[in-house]
mmCIF file of the N, C-alpha and C atoms, coordinates in Angstrom:
data_MODEL
# 
_entry.id   MODEL 
# 
loop_
_atom_site.group_PDB 
_atom_site.id 
_atom_site.type_symbol 
_atom_site.label_atom_id 
_atom_site.label_alt_id 
_atom_site.label_comp_id 
_atom_site.label_asym_id 
_atom_site.label_entity_id 
_atom_site.label_seq_id 
_atom_site.pdbx_PDB_ins_code 
_atom_site.Cartn_x 
_atom_site.Cartn_y 
_atom_site.Cartn_z 
_atom_site.occupancy 
_atom_site.B_iso_or_equiv 
_atom_site.pdbx_formal_charge 
_atom_site.auth_seq_id 
_atom_site.auth_comp_id 
_atom_site.auth_asym_id 
_atom_site.auth_atom_id 
_atom_site.pdbx_PDB_model_num 
ATOM 1   N N  . MET A 1 1  ? 6.146   3.670   13.077  1.00 0.00 ? 1  MET A N  1 
ATOM 2   C CA . MET A 1 1  ? 4.805   3.421   12.588  1.00 0.00 ? 1  MET A CA 1 
ATOM 3   C C  . MET A 1 1  ? 4.999   2.595   11.287  1.00 0.00 ? 1  MET A C  1 
ATOM 4   N N  . TYR A 1 2  ? 4.308   1.483   11.309  1.00 0.00 ? 2  TYR A N  1 
ATOM 5   C CA . TYR A 1 2  ? 4.479   0.587   10.117  1.00 0.00 ? 2  TYR A CA 1 
ATOM 6   C C  . TYR A 1 2  ? 3.405   1.085   8.960   1.00 0.00 ? 2  TYR A C  1 
ATOM 7   N N  . VAL A 1 3  ? 4.027   1.066   7.799   1.00 0.00 ? 3  VAL A N  1 
ATOM 8   C CA . VAL A 1 3  ? 3.263   1.515   6.692   1.00 0.00 ? 3  VAL A CA 1 
ATOM 9   C C  . VAL A 1 3  ? 3.153   0.514   5.528   1.00 0.00 ? 3  VAL A C  1 
ATOM 10  N N  . ILE A 1 4  ? 2.464   0.776   4.438   1.00 0.00 ? 4  ILE A N  1 
ATOM 11  C CA . ILE A 1 4  ? 2.397   0.133   3.263   1.00 0.00 ? 4  ILE A CA 1 
ATOM 12  C C  . ILE A 1 4  ? 2.486   1.091   2.161   1.00 0.00 ? 4  ILE A C  1 
ATOM 13  N N  . GLU A 1 5  ? 3.481   0.897   1.389   1.00 0.00 ? 5  GLU A N  1 
ATOM 14  C CA . GLU A 1 5  ? 3.912   1.822   0.169   1.00 0.00 ? 5  GLU A CA 1 
ATOM 15  C C  . GLU A 1 5  ? 3.393   1.043   -1.119  1.00 0.00 ? 5  GLU A C  1 
ATOM 16  N N  . GLY A 1 6  ? 2.708   1.680   -1.824  1.00 0.00 ? 6  GLY A N  1 
ATOM 17  C CA . GLY A 1 6  ? 2.234   1.080   -3.239  1.00 0.00 ? 6  GLY A CA 1 
ATOM 18  C C  . GLY A 1 6  ? 1.593   1.941   -4.047  1.00 0.00 ? 6  GLY A C  1 
ATOM 19  N N  . THR A 1 7  ? 0.981   1.282   -5.212  1.00 0.00 ? 7  THR A N  1 
ATOM 20  C CA . THR A 1 7  ? 0.473   2.108   -6.291  1.00 0.00 ? 7  THR A CA 1 
ATOM 21  C C  . THR A 1 7  ? -1.170  1.926   -6.234  1.00 0.00 ? 7  THR A C  1 
ATOM 22  N N  . LEU A 1 8  ? -1.787  3.017   -6.208  1.00 0.00 ? 8  LEU A N  1 
ATOM 23  C CA . LEU A 1 8  ? -3.509  3.063   -6.430  1.00 0.00 ? 8  LEU A CA 1 
ATOM 24  C C  . LEU A 1 8  ? -3.641  3.255   -7.778  1.00 0.00 ? 8  LEU A C  1 
ATOM 25  N N  . SER A 1 9  ? -4.397  2.352   -8.499  1.00 0.00 ? 9  SER A N  1 
ATOM 26  C CA . SER A 1 9  ? -4.886  2.754   -9.848  1.00 0.00 ? 9  SER A CA 1 
ATOM 27  C C  . SER A 1 9  ? -5.749  3.960   -9.909  1.00 0.00 ? 9  SER A C  1 
ATOM 28  N N  . GLN A 1 10 ? -5.956  4.554   -11.228 1.00 0.00 ? 10 GLN A N  1 
ATOM 29  C CA . GLN A 1 10 ? -6.790  5.642   -11.394 1.00 0.00 ? 10 GLN A CA 1 
ATOM 30  C C  . GLN A 1 10 ? -8.194  5.375   -10.812 1.00 0.00 ? 10 GLN A C  1 
ATOM 31  N N  . ALA A 1 11 ? -8.734  4.089   -11.216 1.00 0.00 ? 11 ALA A N  1 
ATOM 32  C CA . ALA A 1 11 ? -10.060 3.865   -10.768 1.00 0.00 ? 11 ALA A CA 1 
ATOM 33  C C  . ALA A 1 11 ? -10.214 3.644   -9.317  1.00 0.00 ? 11 ALA A C  1 
ATOM 34  N N  . GLU A 1 12 ? -9.198  2.997   -8.715  1.00 0.00 ? 12 GLU A N  1 
ATOM 35  C CA . GLU A 1 12 ? -9.213  2.956   -7.187  1.00 0.00 ? 12 GLU A CA 1 
ATOM 36  C C  . GLU A 1 12 ? -9.135  4.355   -6.698  1.00 0.00 ? 12 GLU A C  1 
ATOM 37  N N  . ARG A 1 13 ? -8.333  5.123   -6.983  1.00 0.00 ? 13 ARG A N  1 
ATOM 38  C CA . ARG A 1 13 ? -8.082  6.590   -6.437  1.00 0.00 ? 13 ARG A CA 1 
ATOM 39  C C  . ARG A 1 13 ? -9.501  7.144   -6.638  1.00 0.00 ? 13 ARG A C  1 
ATOM 40  N N  . ARG A 1 14 ? -10.159 7.256   -7.804  1.00 0.00 ? 14 ARG A N  1 
ATOM 41  C CA . ARG A 1 14 ? -11.386 7.949   -7.978  1.00 0.00 ? 14 ARG A CA 1 
ATOM 42  C C  . ARG A 1 14 ? -12.425 7.497   -6.949  1.00 0.00 ? 14 ARG A C  1 
ATOM 43  N N  . THR A 1 15 ? -12.482 6.300   -6.798  1.00 0.00 ? 15 THR A N  1 
ATOM 44  C CA . THR A 1 15 ? -13.507 5.603   -5.947  1.00 0.00 ? 15 THR A CA 1 
ATOM 45  C C  . THR A 1 15 ? -13.221 5.915   -4.545  1.00 0.00 ? 15 THR A C  1 
ATOM 46  N N  . LEU A 1 16 ? -11.902 5.799   -4.049  1.00 0.00 ? 16 LEU A N  1 
ATOM 47  C CA . LEU A 1 16 ? -11.584 5.943   -2.635  1.00 0.00 ? 16 LEU A CA 1 
ATOM 48  C C  . LEU A 1 16 ? -11.798 7.494   -2.255  1.00 0.00 ? 16 LEU A C  1 
ATOM 49  N N  . PHE A 1 17 ? -11.432 8.459   -3.004  1.00 0.00 ? 17 PHE A N  1 
ATOM 50  C CA . PHE A 1 17 ? -11.437 9.821   -2.775  1.00 0.00 ? 17 PHE A CA 1 
ATOM 51  C C  . PHE A 1 17 ? -12.716 10.499  -3.367  1.00 0.00 ? 17 PHE A C  1 
ATOM 52  N N  . ASP A 1 18 ? -13.586 9.790   -3.957  1.00 0.00 ? 18 ASP A N  1 
ATOM 53  C CA . ASP A 1 18 ? -14.779 10.318  -4.497  1.00 0.00 ? 18 ASP A CA 1 
ATOM 54  C C  . ASP A 1 18 ? -14.772 11.588  -5.489  1.00 0.00 ? 18 ASP A C  1 
ATOM 55  N N  . ASP A 1 19 ? -13.579 11.354  -6.354  1.00 0.00 ? 19 ASP A N  1 
ATOM 56  C CA . ASP A 1 19 ? -13.263 12.516  -7.117  1.00 0.00 ? 19 ASP A CA 1 
ATOM 57  C C  . ASP A 1 19 ? -12.890 11.939  -8.486  1.00 0.00 ? 19 ASP A C  1 
ATOM 58  N N  . ASN A 1 20 ? -13.735 12.199  -9.464  1.00 0.00 ? 20 ASN A N  1 
ATOM 59  C CA . ASN A 1 20 ? -13.617 11.816  -10.918 1.00 0.00 ? 20 ASN A CA 1 
ATOM 60  C C  . ASN A 1 20 ? -12.651 12.600  -11.730 1.00 0.00 ? 20 ASN A C  1 
ATOM 61  N N  . THR A 1 21 ? -12.106 13.639  -11.130 1.00 0.00 ? 21 THR A N  1 
ATOM 62  C CA . THR A 1 21 ? -11.135 14.456  -11.870 1.00 0.00 ? 21 THR A CA 1 
ATOM 63  C C  . THR A 1 21 ? -9.599  13.895  -11.740 1.00 0.00 ? 21 THR A C  1 
ATOM 64  N N  . LEU A 1 22 ? -9.369  12.997  -10.824 1.00 0.00 ? 22 LEU A N  1 
ATOM 65  C CA . LEU A 1 22 ? -8.090  12.549  -10.652 1.00 0.00 ? 22 LEU A CA 1 
ATOM 66  C C  . LEU A 1 22 ? -7.588  11.586  -11.766 1.00 0.00 ? 22 LEU A C  1 
ATOM 67  N N  . THR A 1 23 ? -6.517  11.804  -12.315 1.00 0.00 ? 23 THR A N  1 
ATOM 68  C CA . THR A 1 23 ? -5.981  11.058  -13.422 1.00 0.00 ? 23 THR A CA 1 
ATOM 69  C C  . THR A 1 23 ? -4.899  10.221  -13.154 1.00 0.00 ? 23 THR A C  1 
ATOM 70  N N  . GLY A 1 24 ? -4.676  9.086   -13.799 1.00 0.00 ? 24 GLY A N  1 
ATOM 71  C CA . GLY A 1 24 ? -3.490  8.261   -13.568 1.00 0.00 ? 24 GLY A CA 1 
ATOM 72  C C  . GLY A 1 24 ? -3.356  7.527   -12.384 1.00 0.00 ? 24 GLY A C  1 
ATOM 73  N N  . ASP A 1 25 ? -2.274  6.599   -12.276 1.00 0.00 ? 25 ASP A N  1 
ATOM 74  C CA . ASP A 1 25 ? -2.010  5.796   -11.221 1.00 0.00 ? 25 ASP A CA 1 
ATOM 75  C C  . ASP A 1 25 ? -1.112  6.788   -10.178 1.00 0.00 ? 25 ASP A C  1 
ATOM 76  N N  . ALA A 1 26 ? -1.179  6.466   -8.922  1.00 0.00 ? 26 ALA A N  1 
ATOM 77  C CA . ALA A 1 26 ? -0.314  7.211   -8.031  1.00 0.00 ? 26 ALA A CA 1 
ATOM 78  C C  . ALA A 1 26 ? 0.370   6.313   -6.813  1.00 0.00 ? 26 ALA A C  1 
ATOM 79  N N  . VAL A 1 27 ? 1.581   6.651   -6.701  1.00 0.00 ? 27 VAL A N  1 
ATOM 80  C CA . VAL A 1 27 ? 2.286   5.975   -5.410  1.00 0.00 ? 27 VAL A CA 1 
ATOM 81  C C  . VAL A 1 27 ? 1.821   6.605   -4.140  1.00 0.00 ? 27 VAL A C  1 
ATOM 82  N N  . ALA A 1 28 ? 1.572   5.876   -3.149  1.00 0.00 ? 28 ALA A N  1 
ATOM 83  C CA . ALA A 1 28 ? 0.962   6.392   -1.973  1.00 0.00 ? 28 ALA A CA 1 
ATOM 84  C C  . ALA A 1 28 ? 1.593   5.650   -0.777  1.00 0.00 ? 28 ALA A C  1 
ATOM 85  N N  . ILE A 1 29 ? 1.484   6.161   0.582   1.00 0.00 ? 29 ILE A N  1 
ATOM 86  C CA . ILE A 1 29 ? 1.897   5.413   1.634   1.00 0.00 ? 29 ILE A CA 1 
ATOM 87  C C  . ILE A 1 29 ? 0.674   5.492   2.608   1.00 0.00 ? 29 ILE A C  1 
ATOM 88  N N  . PHE A 1 30 ? 0.264   4.206   3.103   1.00 0.00 ? 30 PHE A N  1 
ATOM 89  C CA . PHE A 1 30 ? -0.845  4.057   3.891   1.00 0.00 ? 30 PHE A CA 1 
ATOM 90  C C  . PHE A 1 30 ? -0.486  3.587   5.183   1.00 0.00 ? 30 PHE A C  1 
ATOM 91  N N  . PRO A 1 31 ? -1.260  3.902   6.281   1.00 0.00 ? 31 PRO A N  1 
ATOM 92  C CA . PRO A 1 31 ? -0.858  3.238   7.693   1.00 0.00 ? 31 PRO A CA 1 
ATOM 93  C C  . PRO A 1 31 ? -1.243  1.805   7.555   1.00 0.00 ? 31 PRO A C  1 
ATOM 94  N N  . ALA A 1 32 ? -0.325  0.964   8.145   1.00 0.00 ? 32 ALA A N  1 
ATOM 95  C CA . ALA A 1 32 ? -0.535  -0.600  8.142   1.00 0.00 ? 32 ALA A CA 1 
ATOM 96  C C  . ALA A 1 32 ? -1.839  -0.951  8.821   1.00 0.00 ? 32 ALA A C  1 
ATOM 97  N N  . ASP A 1 33 ? -2.160  -0.154  9.774   1.00 0.00 ? 33 ASP A N  1 
ATOM 98  C CA . ASP A 1 33 ? -3.125  -0.631  10.564  1.00 0.00 ? 33 ASP A CA 1 
ATOM 99  C C  . ASP A 1 33 ? -4.566  -0.489  10.076  1.00 0.00 ? 33 ASP A C  1 
ATOM 100 N N  . ARG A 1 34 ? -4.558  0.325   8.710   1.00 0.00 ? 34 ARG A N  1 
ATOM 101 C CA . ARG A 1 34 ? -5.712  0.486   7.899   1.00 0.00 ? 34 ARG A CA 1 
ATOM 102 C C  . ARG A 1 34 ? -5.765  -0.596  6.733   1.00 0.00 ? 34 ARG A C  1 
ATOM 103 N N  . CYS A 1 35 ? -4.740  -1.298  6.640   1.00 0.00 ? 35 CYS A N  1 
ATOM 104 C CA . CYS A 1 35 ? -4.541  -2.169  5.561   1.00 0.00 ? 35 CYS A CA 1 
ATOM 105 C C  . CYS A 1 35 ? -4.622  -3.691  5.964   1.00 0.00 ? 35 CYS A C  1 
ATOM 106 N N  . VAL A 1 36 ? -4.903  -4.455  4.920   1.00 0.00 ? 36 VAL A N  1 
ATOM 107 C CA . VAL A 1 36 ? -4.788  -6.114  5.025   1.00 0.00 ? 36 VAL A CA 1 
ATOM 108 C C  . VAL A 1 36 ? -3.788  -6.450  3.912   1.00 0.00 ? 36 VAL A C  1 
ATOM 109 N N  . TRP A 1 37 ? -2.984  -7.474  4.305   1.00 0.00 ? 37 TRP A N  1 
ATOM 110 C CA . TRP A 1 37 ? -2.195  -7.927  3.218   1.00 0.00 ? 37 TRP A CA 1 
ATOM 111 C C  . TRP A 1 37 ? -1.637  -9.504  3.606   1.00 0.00 ? 37 TRP A C  1 
ATOM 112 N N  . GLU A 1 38 ? -1.242  -10.002 2.592   1.00 0.00 ? 38 GLU A N  1 
ATOM 113 C CA . GLU A 1 38 ? -0.919  -11.321 2.673   1.00 0.00 ? 38 GLU A CA 1 
ATOM 114 C C  . GLU A 1 38 ? 0.672   -11.510 2.312   1.00 0.00 ? 38 GLU A C  1 
ATOM 115 N N  . MET A 1 39 ? 1.429   -12.251 3.169   1.00 0.00 ? 39 MET A N  1 
ATOM 116 C CA . MET A 1 39 ? 2.956   -12.404 2.862   1.00 0.00 ? 39 MET A CA 1 
ATOM 117 C C  . MET A 1 39 ? 2.954   -13.547 1.963   1.00 0.00 ? 39 MET A C  1 
ATOM 118 N N  . GLU A 1 40 ? 4.045   -13.396 1.065   1.00 0.00 ? 40 GLU A N  1 
ATOM 119 C CA . GLU A 1 40 ? 4.441   -14.637 0.278   1.00 0.00 ? 40 GLU A CA 1 
ATOM 120 C C  . GLU A 1 40 ? 5.312   -15.563 1.097   1.00 0.00 ? 40 GLU A C  1 
ATOM 121 N N  . THR A 1 41 ? 5.615   -16.643 0.616   1.00 0.00 ? 41 THR A N  1 
ATOM 122 C CA . THR A 1 41 ? 6.623   -17.564 1.255   1.00 0.00 ? 41 THR A CA 1 
ATOM 123 C C  . THR A 1 41 ? 7.830   -17.018 1.302   1.00 0.00 ? 41 THR A C  1 
ATOM 124 N N  . TYR A 1 42 ? 8.588   -16.898 2.428   1.00 0.00 ? 42 TYR A N  1 
ATOM 125 C CA . TYR A 1 42 ? 9.971   -16.480 2.599   1.00 0.00 ? 42 TYR A CA 1 
ATOM 126 C C  . TYR A 1 42 ? 10.793  -17.384 1.638   1.00 0.00 ? 42 TYR A C  1 
ATOM 127 N N  . ASN A 1 43 ? 11.524  -16.659 0.781   1.00 0.00 ? 43 ASN A N  1 
ATOM 128 C CA . ASN A 1 43 ? 12.398  -17.376 -0.108  1.00 0.00 ? 43 ASN A CA 1 
ATOM 129 C C  . ASN A 1 43 ? 13.930  -17.601 0.404   1.00 0.00 ? 43 ASN A C  1 
ATOM 130 N N  . GLY A 1 44 ? 14.208  -17.460 1.686   1.00 0.00 ? 44 GLY A N  1 
ATOM 131 C CA . GLY A 1 44 ? 15.525  -17.494 2.122   1.00 0.00 ? 44 GLY A CA 1 
ATOM 132 C C  . GLY A 1 44 ? 16.372  -16.280 2.203   1.00 0.00 ? 44 GLY A C  1 
ATOM 133 N N  . SER A 1 45 ? 15.927  -15.306 1.462   1.00 0.00 ? 45 SER A N  1 
ATOM 134 C CA . SER A 1 45 ? 16.769  -13.892 1.594   1.00 0.00 ? 45 SER A CA 1 
ATOM 135 C C  . SER A 1 45 ? 15.972  -12.734 1.575   1.00 0.00 ? 45 SER A C  1 
ATOM 136 N N  . ASP A 1 46 ? 14.572  -12.858 1.171   1.00 0.00 ? 46 ASP A N  1 
ATOM 137 C CA . ASP A 1 46 ? 13.746  -11.650 1.220   1.00 0.00 ? 46 ASP A CA 1 
ATOM 138 C C  . ASP A 1 46 ? 12.397  -11.970 1.506   1.00 0.00 ? 46 ASP A C  1 
ATOM 139 N N  . TYR A 1 47 ? 11.716  -11.030 2.182   1.00 0.00 ? 47 TYR A N  1 
ATOM 140 C CA . TYR A 1 47 ? 10.252  -11.170 2.353   1.00 0.00 ? 47 TYR A CA 1 
ATOM 141 C C  . TYR A 1 47 ? 9.554   -10.396 1.290   1.00 0.00 ? 47 TYR A C  1 
ATOM 142 N N  . THR A 1 48 ? 8.351   -10.919 0.836   1.00 0.00 ? 48 THR A N  1 
ATOM 143 C CA . THR A 1 48 ? 7.723   -10.102 -0.103  1.00 0.00 ? 48 THR A CA 1 
ATOM 144 C C  . THR A 1 48 ? 6.022   -10.118 0.248   1.00 0.00 ? 48 THR A C  1 
ATOM 145 N N  . ILE A 1 49 ? 5.297   -9.181  -0.210  1.00 0.00 ? 49 ILE A N  1 
ATOM 146 C CA . ILE A 1 49 ? 3.953   -9.178  0.038   1.00 0.00 ? 49 ILE A CA 1 
ATOM 147 C C  . ILE A 1 49 ? 3.224   -9.602  -1.264  1.00 0.00 ? 49 ILE A C  1 
ATOM 148 N N  . ALA A 1 50 ? 2.270   -10.685 -1.134  1.00 0.00 ? 50 ALA A N  1 
ATOM 149 C CA . ALA A 1 50 ? 1.739   -11.105 -2.286  1.00 0.00 ? 50 ALA A CA 1 
ATOM 150 C C  . ALA A 1 50 ? 0.503   -10.065 -2.802  1.00 0.00 ? 50 ALA A C  1 
ATOM 151 N N  . ARG A 1 51 ? -0.179  -9.515  -1.854  1.00 0.00 ? 51 ARG A N  1 
ATOM 152 C CA . ARG A 1 51 ? -1.135  -8.615  -2.224  1.00 0.00 ? 51 ARG A CA 1 
ATOM 153 C C  . ARG A 1 51 ? -1.540  -7.759  -0.929  1.00 0.00 ? 51 ARG A C  1 
ATOM 154 N N  . ALA A 1 52 ? -2.063  -6.614  -1.148  1.00 0.00 ? 52 ALA A N  1 
ATOM 155 C CA . ALA A 1 52 ? -2.397  -5.656  -0.003  1.00 0.00 ? 52 ALA A CA 1 
ATOM 156 C C  . ALA A 1 52 ? -3.633  -4.880  -0.519  1.00 0.00 ? 52 ALA A C  1 
ATOM 157 N N  . SER A 1 53 ? -4.358  -4.391  0.383   1.00 0.00 ? 53 SER A N  1 
ATOM 158 C CA . SER A 1 53 ? -5.430  -3.530  0.211   1.00 0.00 ? 53 SER A CA 1 
ATOM 159 C C  . SER A 1 53 ? -5.626  -2.591  1.402   1.00 0.00 ? 53 SER A C  1 
ATOM 160 N N  . ILE A 1 54 ? -6.043  -1.371  1.101   1.00 0.00 ? 54 ILE A N  1 
ATOM 161 C CA . ILE A 1 54 ? -6.595  -0.451  2.197   1.00 0.00 ? 54 ILE A CA 1 
ATOM 162 C C  . ILE A 1 54 ? -7.990  -0.607  2.375   1.00 0.00 ? 54 ILE A C  1 
ATOM 163 N N  . VAL A 1 55 ? -8.291  -0.577  3.719   1.00 0.00 ? 55 VAL A N  1 
ATOM 164 C CA . VAL A 1 55 ? -9.821  -0.773  3.962   1.00 0.00 ? 55 VAL A CA 1 
ATOM 165 C C  . VAL A 1 55 ? -10.511 0.599   4.408   1.00 0.00 ? 55 VAL A C  1 
ATOM 166 N N  . ALA A 1 56 ? -11.434 0.975   3.541   1.00 0.00 ? 56 ALA A N  1 
ATOM 167 C CA . ALA A 1 56 ? -12.041 2.360   3.845   1.00 0.00 ? 56 ALA A CA 1 
ATOM 168 C C  . ALA A 1 56 ? -13.610 2.135   3.423   1.00 0.00 ? 56 ALA A C  1 
ATOM 169 N N  . SER A 1 57 ? -14.494 2.916   4.278   1.00 0.00 ? 57 SER A N  1 
ATOM 170 C CA . SER A 1 57 ? -15.873 2.801   3.649   1.00 0.00 ? 57 SER A CA 1 
ATOM 171 C C  . SER A 1 57 ? -16.359 1.408   3.528   1.00 0.00 ? 57 SER A C  1 
ATOM 172 N N  . ASP A 1 58 ? -16.068 0.426   4.338   1.00 0.00 ? 58 ASP A N  1 
ATOM 173 C CA . ASP A 1 58 ? -16.550 -1.042  4.241   1.00 0.00 ? 58 ASP A CA 1 
ATOM 174 C C  . ASP A 1 58 ? -16.125 -1.638  2.889   1.00 0.00 ? 58 ASP A C  1 
ATOM 175 N N  . ARG A 1 59 ? -15.118 -1.082  2.429   1.00 0.00 ? 59 ARG A N  1 
ATOM 176 C CA . ARG A 1 59 ? -14.614 -1.627  1.210   1.00 0.00 ? 59 ARG A CA 1 
ATOM 177 C C  . ARG A 1 59 ? -13.079 -1.837  1.003   1.00 0.00 ? 59 ARG A C  1 
ATOM 178 N N  . GLU A 1 60 ? -12.481 -2.727  0.451   1.00 0.00 ? 60 GLU A N  1 
ATOM 179 C CA . GLU A 1 60 ? -11.058 -2.824  0.128   1.00 0.00 ? 60 GLU A CA 1 
ATOM 180 C C  . GLU A 1 60 ? -10.649 -2.206  -1.223  1.00 0.00 ? 60 GLU A C  1 
ATOM 181 N N  . PHE A 1 61 ? -9.549  -1.431  -1.137  1.00 0.00 ? 61 PHE A N  1 
ATOM 182 C CA . PHE A 1 61 ? -9.173  -0.886  -2.367  1.00 0.00 ? 61 PHE A CA 1 
ATOM 183 C C  . PHE A 1 61 ? -7.628  -1.473  -2.493  1.00 0.00 ? 61 PHE A C  1 
ATOM 184 N N  . LEU A 1 62 ? -7.573  -2.072  -3.741  1.00 0.00 ? 62 LEU A N  1 
ATOM 185 C CA . LEU A 1 62 ? -6.244  -2.922  -4.077  1.00 0.00 ? 62 LEU A CA 1 
ATOM 186 C C  . LEU A 1 62 ? -5.070  -2.041  -4.339  1.00 0.00 ? 62 LEU A C  1 
ATOM 187 N N  . ILE A 1 63 ? -3.975  -2.306  -3.542  1.00 0.00 ? 63 ILE A N  1 
ATOM 188 C CA . ILE A 1 63 ? -2.717  -1.618  -3.755  1.00 0.00 ? 63 ILE A CA 1 
ATOM 189 C C  . ILE A 1 63 ? -1.715  -2.430  -4.507  1.00 0.00 ? 63 ILE A C  1 
ATOM 190 N N  . ALA A 1 64 ? -1.327  -1.904  -5.640  1.00 0.00 ? 64 ALA A N  1 
ATOM 191 C CA . ALA A 1 64 ? -0.412  -2.639  -6.562  1.00 0.00 ? 64 ALA A CA 1 
ATOM 192 C C  . ALA A 1 64 ? 0.995   -2.548  -6.007  1.00 0.00 ? 64 ALA A C  1 
ATOM 193 N N  . ASN A 1 65 ? 1.818   -3.438  -6.181  1.00 0.00 ? 65 ASN A N  1 
ATOM 194 C CA . ASN A 1 65 ? 3.283   -3.307  -5.875  1.00 0.00 ? 65 ASN A CA 1 
ATOM 195 C C  . ASN A 1 65 ? 3.585   -3.084  -4.430  1.00 0.00 ? 65 ASN A C  1 
ATOM 196 N N  . PRO A 1 66 ? 2.947   -3.615  -3.430  1.00 0.00 ? 66 PRO A N  1 
ATOM 197 C CA . PRO A 1 66 ? 2.865   -3.286  -2.048  1.00 0.00 ? 66 PRO A CA 1 
ATOM 198 C C  . PRO A 1 66 ? 4.255   -3.668  -1.406  1.00 0.00 ? 66 PRO A C  1 
ATOM 199 N N  . ARG A 1 67 ? 4.817   -2.879  -0.559  1.00 0.00 ? 67 ARG A N  1 
ATOM 200 C CA . ARG A 1 67 ? 6.054   -2.984  0.407   1.00 0.00 ? 67 ARG A CA 1 
ATOM 201 C C  . ARG A 1 67 ? 5.671   -2.493  1.683   1.00 0.00 ? 67 ARG A C  1 
ATOM 202 N N  . LEU A 1 68 ? 5.974   -3.387  2.750   1.00 0.00 ? 68 LEU A N  1 
ATOM 203 C CA . LEU A 1 68 ? 5.894   -3.059  4.062   1.00 0.00 ? 68 LEU A CA 1 
ATOM 204 C C  . LEU A 1 68 ? 7.108   -2.442  4.498   1.00 0.00 ? 68 LEU A C  1 
ATOM 205 N N  . GLY A 1 69 ? 6.937   -1.254  5.401   1.00 0.00 ? 69 GLY A N  1 
ATOM 206 C CA . GLY A 1 69 ? 7.962   -0.597  5.920   1.00 0.00 ? 69 GLY A CA 1 
ATOM 207 C C  . GLY A 1 69 ? 7.794   0.287   7.016   1.00 0.00 ? 69 GLY A C  1 
ATOM 208 N N  . VAL A 1 70 ? 8.514   1.183   7.347   1.00 0.00 ? 70 VAL A N  1 
ATOM 209 C CA . VAL A 1 70 ? 8.389   2.106   8.489   1.00 0.00 ? 70 VAL A CA 1 
ATOM 210 C C  . VAL A 1 70 ? 8.688   3.445   7.853   1.00 0.00 ? 70 VAL A C  1 
ATOM 211 N N  . LEU A 1 71 ? 8.201   4.593   8.598   1.00 0.00 ? 71 LEU A N  1 
ATOM 212 C CA . LEU A 1 71 ? 8.547   5.921   8.243   1.00 0.00 ? 71 LEU A CA 1 
ATOM 213 C C  . LEU A 1 71 ? 9.847   6.386   9.162   1.00 0.00 ? 71 LEU A C  1 
ATOM 214 N N  . GLY A 1 72 ? 10.979  6.639   8.711   1.00 0.00 ? 72 GLY A N  1 
ATOM 215 C CA . GLY A 1 72 ? 12.058  6.990   9.432   1.00 0.00 ? 72 GLY A CA 1 
ATOM 216 C C  . GLY A 1 72 ? 11.959  8.346   10.141  1.00 0.00 ? 72 GLY A C  1 
ATOM 217 N N  . LYS A 1 73 ? 12.940  8.812   10.844  1.00 0.00 ? 73 LYS A N  1 
ATOM 218 C CA . LYS A 1 73 ? 12.802  10.093  11.587  1.00 0.00 ? 73 LYS A CA 1 
ATOM 219 C C  . LYS A 1 73 ? 12.593  11.237  10.546  1.00 0.00 ? 73 LYS A C  1 
ATOM 220 N N  . THR A 1 74 ? 13.137  11.192  9.396   1.00 0.00 ? 74 THR A N  1 
ATOM 221 C CA . THR A 1 74 ? 13.032  12.354  8.429   1.00 0.00 ? 74 THR A CA 1 
ATOM 222 C C  . THR A 1 74 ? 11.832  12.099  7.714   1.00 0.00 ? 74 THR A C  1 
ATOM 223 N N  . GLY A 1 75 ? 10.894  11.090  7.820   1.00 0.00 ? 75 GLY A N  1 
ATOM 224 C CA . GLY A 1 75 ? 9.652   10.919  7.150   1.00 0.00 ? 75 GLY A CA 1 
ATOM 225 C C  . GLY A 1 75 ? 9.935   10.070  5.890   1.00 0.00 ? 75 GLY A C  1 
ATOM 226 N N  . ARG A 1 76 ? 11.081  9.542   5.718   1.00 0.00 ? 76 ARG A N  1 
ATOM 227 C CA . ARG A 1 76 ? 11.279  8.846   4.516   1.00 0.00 ? 76 ARG A CA 1 
ATOM 228 C C  . ARG A 1 76 ? 10.954  7.440   4.796   1.00 0.00 ? 76 ARG A C  1 
ATOM 229 N N  . PHE A 1 77 ? 10.376  6.716   3.666   1.00 0.00 ? 77 PHE A N  1 
ATOM 230 C CA . PHE A 1 77 ? 9.998   5.352   3.740   1.00 0.00 ? 77 PHE A CA 1 
ATOM 231 C C  . PHE A 1 77 ? 11.190  4.421   3.827   1.00 0.00 ? 77 PHE A C  1 
ATOM 232 N N  . VAL A 1 78 ? 11.245  3.484   4.676   1.00 0.00 ? 78 VAL A N  1 
ATOM 233 C CA . VAL A 1 78 ? 12.276  2.535   4.900   1.00 0.00 ? 78 VAL A CA 1 
ATOM 234 C C  . VAL A 1 78 ? 11.717  1.213   4.747   1.00 0.00 ? 78 VAL A C  1 
ATOM 235 N N  . GLY A 1 79 ? 11.947  0.519   3.612   1.00 0.00 ? 79 GLY A N  1 
ATOM 236 C CA . GLY A 1 79 ? 11.195  -0.758  3.297   1.00 0.00 ? 79 GLY A CA 1 
ATOM 237 C C  . GLY A 1 79 ? 11.892  -1.975  4.185   1.00 0.00 ? 79 GLY A C  1 
ATOM 238 N N  . MET A 1 80 ? 10.966  -2.831  4.500   1.00 0.00 ? 80 MET A N  1 
ATOM 239 C CA . MET A 1 80 ? 11.330  -3.995  5.088   1.00 0.00 ? 80 MET A CA 1 
ATOM 240 C C  . MET A 1 80 ? 11.052  -5.127  4.368   1.00 0.00 ? 80 MET A C  1 
ATOM 241 N N  . THR A 1 81 ? 10.314  -5.087  3.215   1.00 0.00 ? 81 THR A N  1 
ATOM 242 C CA . THR A 1 81 ? 10.270  -6.154  2.330   1.00 0.00 ? 81 THR A CA 1 
ATOM 243 C C  . THR A 1 81 ? 10.489  -5.637  0.874   1.00 0.00 ? 81 THR A C  1 
ATOM 244 N N  . VAL A 1 82 ? 10.594  -6.468  0.000   1.00 0.00 ? 82 VAL A N  1 
ATOM 245 C CA . VAL A 1 82 ? 11.022  -6.134  -1.472  1.00 0.00 ? 82 VAL A CA 1 
ATOM 246 C C  . VAL A 1 82 ? 9.745   -6.316  -2.440  1.00 0.00 ? 82 VAL A C  1 
# 
């Protein structure tokens, strides 16, 4: 299963989960089929994602520092981009 790992800001988390008690940024893993992202130009050695968002409730929520990857057999995130 392809996933996007990244950080949601406090404001994005509060809006996405409709919970004003959430504090601070949080690193999370999202299913890639629920996200939109844009790849940067391949630099010859690594792929990177320029920006990514999760789409929910007819709105996009920005994911900071996104990385594309898969979930391994043990449930661990295995990155495909840097």
